[in-house]
N, C-alpha and C positions, 0 to 999 in steps of 0.2 A: 251907586256900591258898586266899591273897587273892584276889581280886577286884577289876576296877575297871572302868570306861564311859570309853571313848576318845569325846575332845571331836566332838559330830558323830553319834556310832553308834546305830546306831537296832535294836532287837533285831526281828528276823525274824515278820515277820505269824503267826499262826496259818494254815493249811492253810485249815478253816473261814471264816474271813475272804474269805483271795483269792477263794472258790468264790462267797461272799456278793457281792462287788464284782462280778464278770462279769453273776452276773444280774442286782445292778441297772443295769448298762449294757443288756444285751438289754432289761430293761424299757424304757430310756429310749428306745432308737431303735425301740420299739415292733415288735419282729420284724423289721424293714427295714431294710436295708441302704443310705447314702445316694449311696455310686457305685453303688449297681443303681438308686435312683430317676433319676442322671443319665443312665445310658443309656439305660433306660426311656423318659424324655422327647427325647432325641436320635432313640430309633429311631421314636418316636412323629412327631416332625417331619419326617424321611426318608422316612416311609410316605406322608405330606401330601404332600407336593414329587412325589413318585412318582405319586401320584393326580392332581396336578394336570397335570404333564408326560402324563399317560397320557391325560386328557382335551385337552388342550389343545398336543399333540404335531402335530398338523397346523397350526395356526397357528403354532406355533415353526418348525416344519419349514418355511412358505411364508415368515415372516422369514428366517430362515437364509438361504433362499436369492435372498431377493430383495437381501439385503447383497451376497451373493458375486455374484451376478448384475450388480450396478452397480459393484460396484469391479473385477470382469474388462470389462466393459463400458467403463468410464473409460478402463483402461489400454490396449484393443484400440482404442478414439476416437483416444487419444492417439498411440499409432505409426502406424496407419493413416487417420488422418484430418487431425488436426492438426499432426503433424513435415511430412509430405508436404505440406500446403497453405504453412506458413511458407515449406519451401525453396523452393518452386514460386513464390510471390509475392514473395519476396526475388529469385527470380532472373529474374522477368519486371519488377523493378521496378527493376533495371538501368539498363535504358536511359533510362527519365525522370529518373532520376537523374546519370544523363550530361547529357542536355539540360538539366537544371536548373542544373549547374555552370559550362557552357559559356556560359549566359545571365547568372550572375552574376559571370563571367569577362572575360564581352565590355566593353570601353572604351566600348560605346556602348547607351541601353537598346535590350533586346531581345525584343519581345515576341512574335516568332515563336518564340525558343527555349522563353520559356517557357508560349507554349502547346503548343507540342510534350509538355513537358512533366507538363502536365495531360491531354491527350486522347491522347496517343503517339503512335508513327510507328515504322516501318521492321520491322510487324507484331509491335511489343507494344504492350501495354496502358502507356497513363499514369498519373498519379497516380489521378484518378478513376475510371478502370478498375480497378485494383487496390482500391479502396476499396470499390465495388459488386461484385466478384467473388473477393471475398478477408477478407471483413469478420470481425471479431473476431482477427486474425492482428496480430503485431506488425508486418508491412509496413503493413497497413491503417493503423493507430494513425501511426505514421512517414510516411505518405504525406497523411494531413491535415496536418500539420505542412509539409511540402512543399506543398502546397494553397494554405494560407493565404498563405505566402511568394509562392508565385508570384502569386496573386491581389492582394497587396499591392503587388507588381512589376508589374502591368497595370492598375492603378486599379480592382479589382473590387472595392472594400474591404466592403461587405456581405457577399458569398461568401467572403472570408478570414476577418472574424468568426467563420462558423459554422465554420470548417475547423477555426482556430486553437484555438477552444472545444473541439473534438471530441478535439483532441490532448491526449492523458496523459503524463506519465512522472516519474520521479524524479530524472532526471537534472538538476541544478541551474543549470547554463549555458544547457542545452536549456529551460527552464521559464522562465527569465528572457530568452529572446528571443523565446518564443511570448509572452511575456505584452506583451512590449515594441510588438511587430506590431502585437498587436491595441488596443493605444494607438495605435499610427502610423494604425491603419485608422479607429479611433474618432475622431481629431483631424482626419482626412479629410473623415470625416462632418459635421465641427462639431459631434461630442459630446463637448465638454471634459472636463465632471465624469468620464464615462466612459473617457476617456483619460487624465487624471488619476489613477483610479484603477487602469489597469493598469501606468500606468507606477510609479507606487509598488511595486504587487507585483513588474514586472522587478527594481527597484532592490535591494528586500529580498530577491529567491529566490537572488542570485548573491552574493555580497560578494566578489565579483572586482576587480583593477582594471580589467578590459574593461568590463563589463558594468554594475556599478554604479553608476559614476558618468557612464557614458551615458545611464542613464536618469534618475540623480536630475537632472541638468541638463534633461533633457524636464518631468519632472515640473515643476520650477522656472519651465520657460517657461511651461508650460499655468496652473499656478497663478498667475503672475502676469497671464496672460489673462485668469483670471476675478474678477481684482484682490484677490486672497487674496495680499499682500504680506506676512506673518507667514508662511505656510506656505510661501510660496517660498524667503524666507529660509532657514527650516528645512533644506532640501534646498542649497541653495547651502553652505551652511555644513557641512553632512557634506563634500560635497565639498572644501570647504578642509583642513577637519579627518583627513582621512581616505583623500584622491585627489589628496593635490596637487600630484602629477608627474604625473597624467594628463593627458590634452589638456584636457579638460573645467578641469582645477585652474589651467591656466597662465592662465585669461583671469576666474576665478571673483571676484576682487577686483571689477571694473567690475559685475558682477551681485549681490555684494553691497550696492554703494555704491546701486544703484538701486530694490533694497528698502525701503533706507534711507532715501532721500528725501522 
């Protein structure tokens, strides 16, 4: 009978050859399993870690305990100290804010109301008392703003600067108002360079129709007083270009002409 080999067909190896190949592989691995080596290495690493923990477990427990204590302490401090302080300070400051509002709304200068807002009345603390008794609270921070404004309005400009520079906020309009009032205080102290710096800060803090043209105009006026006509012209032109409909924009052409003489 005729026989043929299929394409790709290989005759099976004799059993002895298979035995030889197995023996050769065993010799190459030198009698040791690679997988076994990996597990041995892992076991060795784990043992070292366990040894380190055993030797340093006291320190580990101290560190973990300290972290837990700080976390719990922070939570308790916020719950039982910060939050009640914030609420108490806000309630205490309500009367001072009322005095301040009455002073602002008064048709005539009313130093007595500003002083009451600063020093307190009717058994309630004023802004200065809030700052002293509730340091670190949001109420104390806001009290710095109100104190600065009250001092500006009562002619105590150095005190105004001190408190306004202590005030911090992310609110753009409040930031502009505080910087502008600081500029006013420096202007009254005849520190024109400082006044100009704060008027520019105020103008750039909030690009709104109320504060920005107001403080750009003041910056331009102070720049003129410092004989910085080119700088003054820049501020006046910004009012013309961006805030023409503001109260400052109505007469700004006259000021522009003044700087170009």
